[in-house]
N, CA and C atoms as an extended XYZ file, in Angstrom:
402
Properties=species:S:1:pos:R:3:atomname:S:1:resname:S:1:resid:I:1 pbc="F F F"
N       101.036      110.706      107.786 N   UNK     1
C       101.875      109.543      107.817 CA  UNK     1
C       102.962      109.746      108.843 C   UNK     1
N       102.721      109.403      110.046 N   UNK     2
C       103.812      109.480      111.012 CA  UNK     2
C       104.838      108.365      110.813 C   UNK     2
N       106.083      108.727      111.022 N   UNK     3
C       107.165      107.763      111.140 CA  UNK     3
C       107.481      107.721      112.624 C   UNK     3
N       107.451      106.539      113.216 N   UNK     4
C       107.627      106.399      114.658 CA  UNK     4
C       108.881      105.586      114.941 C   UNK     4
N       109.754      106.152      115.741 N   UNK     5
C       110.944      105.446      116.224 CA  UNK     5
C       110.693      105.106      117.685 C   UNK     5
N       110.933      103.848      118.036 N   UNK     6
C       110.690      103.368      119.390 CA  UNK     6
C       111.985      102.756      119.903 C   UNK     6
N       112.488      103.285      121.006 N   UNK     7
C       113.717      102.786      121.602 CA  UNK     7
C       113.407      102.229      122.985 C   UNK     7
N       113.891      101.012      123.234 N   UNK     8
C       113.668      100.343      124.512 CA  UNK     8
C       114.944       99.622      124.930 C   UNK     8
N       115.013       99.282      126.190 N   UNK     9
C       116.091       98.425      126.668 CA  UNK     9
C       115.811       96.985      126.258 C   UNK     9
N       116.872       96.212      126.076 N   UNK    10
C       116.741       94.816      125.679 CA  UNK    10
C       116.003       94.006      126.740 C   UNK    10
N       115.410       92.900      126.265 N   UNK    11
C       114.841       91.949      127.200 CA  UNK    11
C       113.345       91.757      127.105 C   UNK    11
N       112.673       92.432      126.194 N   UNK    12
C       111.217       92.302      126.132 CA  UNK    12
C       110.751       91.153      125.247 C   UNK    12
N       111.466       90.822      124.209 N   UNK    13
C       111.058       89.768      123.287 CA  UNK    13
C       110.202       90.307      122.156 C   UNK    13
N       110.136       89.575      121.045 N   UNK    14
C       109.447       90.048      119.847 CA  UNK    14
C       107.961       90.332      120.044 C   UNK    14
N       107.251       89.487      120.769 N   UNK    15
C       105.808       89.697      120.956 CA  UNK    15
C       105.548       90.958      121.773 C   UNK    15
N       106.329       91.174      122.786 N   UNK    16
C       106.179       92.377      123.624 CA  UNK    16
C       106.471       93.627      122.798 C   UNK    16
N       107.490       93.592      121.970 N   UNK    17
C       107.803       94.728      121.105 CA  UNK    17
C       106.667       94.993      120.123 C   UNK    17
N       106.092       93.914      119.592 N   UNK    18
C       104.960       94.071      118.681 CA  UNK    18
C       103.779       94.734      119.392 C   UNK    18
N       103.529       94.352      120.650 N   UNK    19
C       102.436       94.952      121.418 CA  UNK    19
C       102.665       96.445      121.639 C   UNK    19
N       103.895       96.814      121.951 N   UNK    20
C       104.215       98.232      122.160 CA  UNK    20
C       103.970       99.002      120.866 C   UNK    20
N       104.504       98.499      119.776 N   UNK    21
C       104.325       99.153      118.480 CA  UNK    21
C       102.845       99.265      118.129 C   UNK    21
N       102.103       98.189      118.304 N   UNK    22
C       100.679       98.191      117.959 CA  UNK    22
C        99.902       99.156      118.849 C   UNK    22
N       100.247       99.227      120.133 N   UNK    23
C        99.570      100.167      121.027 CA  UNK    23
C        99.768      101.607      120.592 C   UNK    23
N       100.973      101.934      120.154 N   UNK    24
C       101.248      103.286      119.665 CA  UNK    24
C       100.489      103.524      118.359 C   UNK    24
N       100.546      102.554      117.461 N   UNK    25
C        99.845      102.703      116.171 CA  UNK    25
C        98.338      102.844      116.375 C   UNK    25
N        97.764      102.037      117.267 N   UNK    26
C        96.324      102.124      117.540 CA  UNK    26
C        95.944      103.515      118.044 C   UNK    26
N        96.788      104.114      118.872 N   UNK    27
C        96.505      105.465      119.367 CA  UNK    27
C        96.544      106.475      118.229 C   UNK    27
N        97.522      106.348      117.348 N   UNK    28
C        97.612      107.271      116.206 CA  UNK    28
C        96.401      107.100      115.298 C   UNK    28
N        95.995      105.859      115.038 N   UNK    29
C        94.805      105.610      114.223 CA  UNK    29
C        93.574      106.279      114.831 C   UNK    29
N        93.385      106.070      116.126 N   UNK    30
C        92.196      106.587      116.803 CA  UNK    30
C        92.190      108.116      116.865 C   UNK    30
N        93.328      108.688      117.155 N   UNK    31
C        93.371      110.140      117.377 CA  UNK    31
C        93.506      110.943      116.098 C   UNK    31
N        94.213      110.426      115.109 N   UNK    32
C        94.488      111.188      113.894 CA  UNK    32
C        93.706      110.697      112.686 C   UNK    32
N        93.063      109.546      112.788 N   UNK    33
C        92.251      109.057      111.688 CA  UNK    33
C        93.042      108.740      110.428 C   UNK    33
N        94.283      108.330      110.571 N   UNK    34
C        95.091      107.990      109.407 CA  UNK    34
C        94.700      106.608      108.902 C   UNK    34
N        95.039      106.280      107.660 N   UNK    35
C        94.765      104.926      107.167 CA  UNK    35
C        95.570      103.888      107.949 C   UNK    35
N        94.995      102.712      108.143 N   UNK    36
C        95.639      101.664      108.939 CA  UNK    36
C        97.001      101.261      108.384 C   UNK    36
N        97.160      101.329      107.062 N   UNK    37
C        98.429      100.921      106.448 CA  UNK    37
C        99.486      102.024      106.497 C   UNK    37
N        99.180      103.162      107.056 N   UNK    38
C       100.201      104.179      107.323 CA  UNK    38
C       100.910      103.771      108.613 C   UNK    38
N       101.643      102.688      108.529 N   UNK    39
C       102.263      102.065      109.689 CA  UNK    39
C       103.756      101.973      109.404 C   UNK    39
N       104.520      102.921      109.953 N   UNK    40
C       105.951      102.996      109.726 CA  UNK    40
C       106.638      103.151      111.074 C   UNK    40
N       107.089      102.035      111.635 N   UNK    41
C       107.742      102.037      112.944 CA  UNK    41
C       109.128      101.414      112.829 C   UNK    41
N       110.064      102.003      113.536 N   UNK    42
C       111.403      101.446      113.666 CA  UNK    42
C       111.609      101.163      115.148 C   UNK    42
N       111.772       99.903      115.496 N   UNK    43
C       111.980       99.504      116.897 CA  UNK    43
C       113.446       99.155      117.098 C   UNK    43
N       114.047       99.742      118.111 N   UNK    44
C       115.454       99.493      118.395 CA  UNK    44
C       115.608       99.127      119.858 C   UNK    44
N       116.275       97.997      120.099 N   UNK    45
C       116.595       97.589      121.456 CA  UNK    45
C       118.023       98.002      121.773 C   UNK    45
N       118.236       98.422      122.999 N   UNK    46
C       119.539       98.879      123.454 CA  UNK    46
C       119.979       98.080      124.677 C   UNK    46
N       121.280       97.892      124.806 N   UNK    47
C       121.826       97.262      126.010 CA  UNK    47
C       121.541       98.172      127.201 C   UNK    47
N       121.373       97.566      128.377 N   UNK    48
C       121.148       98.346      129.593 CA  UNK    48
C       122.229       99.427      129.722 C   UNK    48
N       121.825      100.612      130.055 N   UNK    49
C       122.746      101.725      130.223 CA  UNK    49
C       122.899      102.591      128.990 C   UNK    49
N       122.332      102.172      127.848 N   UNK    50
C       122.453      102.971      126.641 CA  UNK    50
C       121.301      103.943      126.443 C   UNK    50
N       120.280      103.841      127.255 N   UNK    51
C       119.203      104.837      127.252 CA  UNK    51
C       119.297      105.588      128.574 C   UNK    51
N       119.431      106.882      128.491 N   UNK    52
C       119.432      107.736      129.677 CA  UNK    52
C       118.184      108.598      129.575 C   UNK    52
N       117.285      108.474      130.542 N   UNK    53
C       116.011      109.190      130.505 CA  UNK    53
C       115.629      109.574      131.926 C   UNK    53
N       116.122      110.715      132.352 N   UNK    54
C       115.770      111.186      133.690 CA  UNK    54
C       114.412      111.876      133.633 C   UNK    54
N       114.031      112.570      134.686 N   UNK    55
C       112.669      113.104      134.813 CA  UNK    55
C       112.538      114.584      134.465 C   UNK    55
N       113.588      115.220      133.958 N   UNK    56
C       113.567      116.649      133.621 CA  UNK    56
C       113.200      117.513      134.831 C   UNK    56
N       113.443      117.006      136.030 N   UNK    57
C       113.144      117.759      137.237 CA  UNK    57
C       111.701      117.674      137.702 C   UNK    57
N       110.942      116.736      137.168 N   UNK    58
C       109.526      116.608      137.521 CA  UNK    58
C       109.291      115.792      138.786 C   UNK    58
N       110.327      115.135      139.309 N   UNK    59
C       110.202      114.466      140.596 CA  UNK    59
C       109.719      113.037      140.568 C   UNK    59
N       110.007      112.290      139.527 N   UNK    60
C       109.650      110.868      139.515 CA  UNK    60
C       110.827      110.070      138.971 C   UNK    60
N       110.770      108.782      139.180 N   UNK    61
C       111.830      107.887      138.713 CA  UNK    61
C       111.315      107.060      137.541 C   UNK    61
N       112.138      106.885      136.554 N   UNK    62
C       111.827      105.963      135.464 CA  UNK    62
C       112.422      104.601      135.800 C   UNK    62
N       111.879      103.567      135.170 N   UNK    63
C       112.389      102.218      135.376 CA  UNK    63
C       113.149      101.784      134.116 C   UNK    63
N       113.778      100.639      134.152 N   UNK    64
C       114.416      100.118      132.935 CA  UNK    64
C       113.413       99.801      131.818 C   UNK    64
N       112.117       99.855      132.124 N   UNK    65
C       111.081       99.606      131.107 CA  UNK    65
C       110.734      100.843      130.280 C   UNK    65
N       111.503      101.910      130.403 N   UNK    66
C       111.231      103.150      129.674 CA  UNK    66
C       111.075      102.876      128.176 C   UNK    66
N       110.129      103.569      127.573 N   UNK    67
C       109.891      103.495      126.130 CA  UNK    67
C       110.067      104.914      125.587 C   UNK    67
N       111.101      105.103      124.781 N   UNK    68
C       111.381      106.404      124.171 CA  UNK    68
C       110.749      106.400      122.784 C   UNK    68
N       109.845      107.344      122.527 N   UNK    69
C       109.085      107.376      121.279 CA  UNK    69
C       109.352      108.707      120.580 C   UNK    69
N       109.714      108.633      119.319 N   UNK    70
C       109.849      109.830      118.489 CA  UNK    70
C       108.829      109.720      117.367 C   UNK    70
N       108.000      110.740      117.227 N   UNK    71
C       106.978      110.747      116.187 CA  UNK    71
C       107.315      111.868      115.214 C   UNK    71
N       107.575      111.499      113.969 N   UNK    72
C       107.852      112.461      112.907 CA  UNK    72
C       106.613      112.531      112.030 C   UNK    72
N       106.044      113.727      111.881 N   UNK    73
C       104.793      113.849      111.134 CA  UNK    73
C       104.664      115.256      110.559 C   UNK    73
N       103.716      115.420      109.665 N   UNK    74
C       103.518      116.730      109.062 CA  UNK    74
C       102.909      117.716      110.050 C   UNK    74
N       103.328      118.946      109.912 N   UNK    75
C       102.827      120.027      110.768 CA  UNK    75
C       101.354      120.294      110.475 C   UNK    75
N       100.691      120.880      111.455 N   UNK    76
C        99.336      121.343      111.223 CA  UNK    76
C        98.306      120.861      112.234 C   UNK    76
N        98.660      119.919      113.074 N   UNK    77
C        97.689      119.458      114.068 CA  UNK    77
C        97.725      120.378      115.281 C   UNK    77
N        96.589      120.543      115.907 N   UNK    78
C        96.480      121.448      117.055 CA  UNK    78
C        97.211      120.875      118.268 C   UNK    78
N        97.502      121.757      119.209 N   UNK    79
C        98.116      121.301      120.457 CA  UNK    79
C        97.183      120.345      121.190 C   UNK    79
N        95.873      120.584      121.082 N   UNK    80
C        94.904      119.698      121.716 CA  UNK    80
C        94.970      118.293      121.101 C   UNK    80
N        95.110      118.214      119.782 N   UNK    81
C        95.212      116.913      119.117 CA  UNK    81
C        96.479      116.186      119.561 C   UNK    81
N        97.574      116.912      119.693 N   UNK    82
C        98.825      116.300      120.142 CA  UNK    82
C        98.681      115.794      121.581 C   UNK    82
N        98.098      116.606      122.445 N   UNK    83
C        97.903      116.201      123.843 CA  UNK    83
C        97.025      114.946      123.920 C   UNK    83
N        95.994      114.915      123.097 N   UNK    84
C        95.109      113.761      123.062 CA  UNK    84
C        95.866      112.515      122.597 C   UNK    84
N        96.737      112.690      121.601 N   UNK    85
C        97.549      111.570      121.133 CA  UNK    85
C        98.479      111.081      122.235 C   UNK    85
N        99.156      111.992      122.911 N   UNK    86
C       100.065      111.602      123.991 CA  UNK    86
C        99.322      110.789      125.052 C   UNK    86
N        98.129      111.263      125.423 N   UNK    87
C        97.332      110.569      126.443 CA  UNK    87
C        96.900      109.186      125.953 C   UNK    87
N        96.518      109.089      124.689 N   UNK    88
C        96.079      107.801      124.139 CA  UNK    88
C        97.236      106.805      124.089 C   UNK    88
N        98.419      107.274      123.708 N   UNK    89
C        99.587      106.387      123.695 CA  UNK    89
C        99.869      105.891      125.106 C   UNK    89
N        99.889      106.809      126.068 N   UNK    90
C       100.164      106.420      127.457 CA  UNK    90
C        99.115      105.426      127.963 C   UNK    90
N        97.851      105.648      127.628 N   UNK    91
C        96.791      104.741      128.068 CA  UNK    91
C        96.952      103.360      127.431 C   UNK    91
N        97.250      103.327      126.142 N   UNK    92
C        97.424      102.028      125.476 CA  UNK    92
C        98.615      101.268      126.038 C   UNK    92
N        99.705      101.977      126.307 N   UNK    93
C       100.872      101.302      126.855 CA  UNK    93
C       100.639      100.900      128.315 C   UNK    93
N        99.862      101.689      129.058 N   UNK    94
C        99.516      101.322      130.437 CA  UNK    94
C        98.725      100.017      130.458 C   UNK    94
N        97.863       99.835      129.466 N   UNK    95
C        97.095       98.594      129.373 CA  UNK    95
C        98.016       97.395      129.146 C   UNK    95
N        99.212       97.655      128.634 N   UNK    96
C       100.218       96.603      128.434 CA  UNK    96
C       101.239       96.572      129.562 C   UNK    96
N       100.974       97.307      130.656 N   UNK    97
C       101.824       97.235      131.836 CA  UNK    97
C       102.970       98.229      131.901 C   UNK    97
N       102.984       99.224      131.028 N   UNK    98
C       104.049      100.227      131.049 CA  UNK    98
C       103.520      101.462      131.768 C   UNK    98
N       104.185      101.861      132.840 N   UNK    99
C       103.700      102.990      133.639 CA  UNK    99
C       103.861      104.307      132.881 C   UNK    99
N       103.050      105.270      133.233 N   UNK   100
C       103.072      106.579      132.580 CA  UNK   100
C       104.423      107.262      132.650 C   UNK   100
N       105.148      107.084      133.726 N   UNK   101
C       106.459      107.685      133.865 CA  UNK   101
C       107.496      107.085      132.940 C   UNK   101
N       107.200      105.927      132.388 N   UNK   102
C       108.127      105.269      131.470 CA  UNK   102
C       107.791      105.515      130.004 C   UNK   102
N       106.846      106.415      129.736 N   UNK   103
C       106.477      106.749      128.357 CA  UNK   103
C       106.990      108.150      128.053 C   UNK   103
N       108.012      108.225      127.227 N   UNK   104
C       108.633      109.501      126.838 CA  UNK   104
C       108.369      109.697      125.349 C   UNK   104
N       107.795      110.847      124.977 N   UNK   105
C       107.435      111.097      123.582 CA  UNK   105
C       108.069      112.407      123.114 C   UNK   105
N       108.760      112.353      121.993 N   UNK   106
C       109.242      113.541      121.295 CA  UNK   106
C       108.483      113.644      119.977 C   UNK   106
N       107.962      114.825      119.671 N   UNK   107
C       107.093      115.029      118.514 CA  UNK   107
C       107.779      116.012      117.572 C   UNK   107
N       108.033      115.585      116.341 N   UNK   108
C       108.775      116.403      115.384 CA  UNK   108
C       107.902      116.642      114.155 C   UNK   108
N       107.673      117.920      113.838 N   UNK   109
C       106.837      118.266      112.686 CA  UNK   109
C       107.686      118.696      111.494 C   UNK   109
N       107.146      118.452      110.302 N   UNK   110
C       107.802      118.844      109.068 CA  UNK   110
C       106.737      119.108      108.008 C   UNK   110
N       107.139      119.260      106.749 N   UNK   111
C       106.196      119.588      105.682 CA  UNK   111
C       106.104      118.527      104.604 C   UNK   111
N       105.194      118.707      103.642 N   UNK   112
C       104.963      117.711      102.596 CA  UNK   112
C       106.218      117.387      101.773 C   UNK   112
N       107.086      118.349      101.565 N   UNK   113
C       108.278      118.117      100.771 CA  UNK   113
C       109.369      117.362      101.493 C   UNK   113
N       109.124      117.020      102.747 N   UNK   114
C       110.133      116.339      103.555 CA  UNK   114
C       109.994      114.820      103.544 C   UNK   114
N       109.107      114.283      102.700 N   UNK   115
C       108.842      112.846      102.701 CA  UNK   115
C       109.019      112.257      101.304 C   UNK   115
N       109.671      111.088      101.245 N   UNK   116
C       109.700      110.258      100.038 CA  UNK   116
C       109.372      108.843      100.477 C   UNK   116
N       108.348      108.267       99.868 N   UNK   117
C       107.914      106.911      100.213 CA  UNK   117
C       108.538      105.865       99.297 C   UNK   117
N       109.412      106.304       98.434 N   UNK   118
C       110.103      105.394       97.531 CA  UNK   118
C       110.279      106.001       96.154 C   UNK   118
N       111.123      105.391       95.375 N   UNK   119
C       111.381      105.767       93.992 CA  UNK   119
C       111.995      107.159       93.844 C   UNK   119
N       112.510      107.725       94.923 N   UNK   120
C       113.165      109.022       94.852 CA  UNK   120
C       112.241      110.185       94.561 C   UNK   120
N       110.948      110.020       94.867 N   UNK   121
C       109.982      111.096       94.619 CA  UNK   121
C       109.351      111.532       95.944 C   UNK   121
N       109.011      112.798       96.024 N   UNK   122
C       108.270      113.339       97.161 CA  UNK   122
C       106.781      113.261       96.807 C   UNK   122
N       106.154      112.144       97.144 N   UNK   123
C       104.801      111.846       96.675 CA  UNK   123
C       103.744      112.853       97.108 C   UNK   123
N       103.937      113.530       98.224 N   UNK   124
C       102.980      114.579       98.592 CA  UNK   124
C       103.117      115.770       97.655 C   UNK   124
N       104.317      116.032       97.191 N   UNK   125
C       104.562      117.165       96.298 CA  UNK   125
C       104.116      116.832       94.873 C   UNK   125
N       104.381      115.595       94.437 N   UNK   126
C       104.009      115.201       93.067 CA  UNK   126
C       102.507      114.967       92.917 C   UNK   126
N       101.792      114.839       94.031 N   UNK   127
C       100.363      114.587       93.993 CA  UNK   127
C        99.998      113.113       93.996 C   UNK   127
N       100.998      112.233       94.080 N   UNK   128
C       100.708      110.800       94.139 CA  UNK   128
C       100.003      110.426       95.441 C   UNK   128
N       100.241      111.201       96.498 N   UNK   129
C        99.551      111.040       97.773 CA  UNK   129
C        98.910      112.366       98.140 C   UNK   129
N        97.729      112.284       98.723 N   UNK   130
C        97.073      113.499       99.213 CA  UNK   130
C        97.772      113.936      100.495 C   UNK   130
N        97.999      115.219      100.615 N   UNK   131
C        98.625      115.753      101.820 CA  UNK   131
C        97.630      115.656      102.965 C   UNK   131
N        98.022      115.015      104.086 N   UNK   132
C        97.102      114.862      105.215 CA  UNK   132
C        96.575      116.207      105.712 C   UNK   132
N        95.288      116.223      106.006 N   UNK   133
C        94.682      117.402      106.620 CA  UNK   133
C        94.518      118.585      105.683 C   UNK   133
N        94.645      118.353      104.383 N   UNK   134
C        94.515      119.479      103.454 CA  UNK   134
C        93.478      119.191      102.410 C   UNK   134
C-alpha cells in the first residue's frame, strides 16, 4: 500500500492533476501488482517559486512543470523492482507530456507497524490486512 504525495506548481487544473495521479497509480499497479483500490494520493499545488528542484549536478534543466513524487511503502522490494517502477512512472507521465527531467521521485520504506488505515489500529499488525509480499 503505497502512500503517494505529489507536489506540482499551480496552473494545471483538476483534470490534468487527475491524469498525473492516475499515471503514477497505473505504474504502481503494473509494477507492484497491488490491488486497484490501494490508491492513496495527496496532490498539492504550490505557487510558482515554492518548489525548488535543481538537477543535483547531473547537467539538465527542469521546467516549471516539475512533478515531485514521494512514495511511502513497506520495505522489501528489490532495487530492480524500484528501478522498474521509476521507469514506468516516467513513461506514463511522458505519455501525458511531462519530460523525464521533470519527474523527481523520492522513495521511503517502512514496516508493517508503521501504518494505520483507520480506527487507531495497525491493520497489518492486527492481521486485518495481509502484509504485502509476505
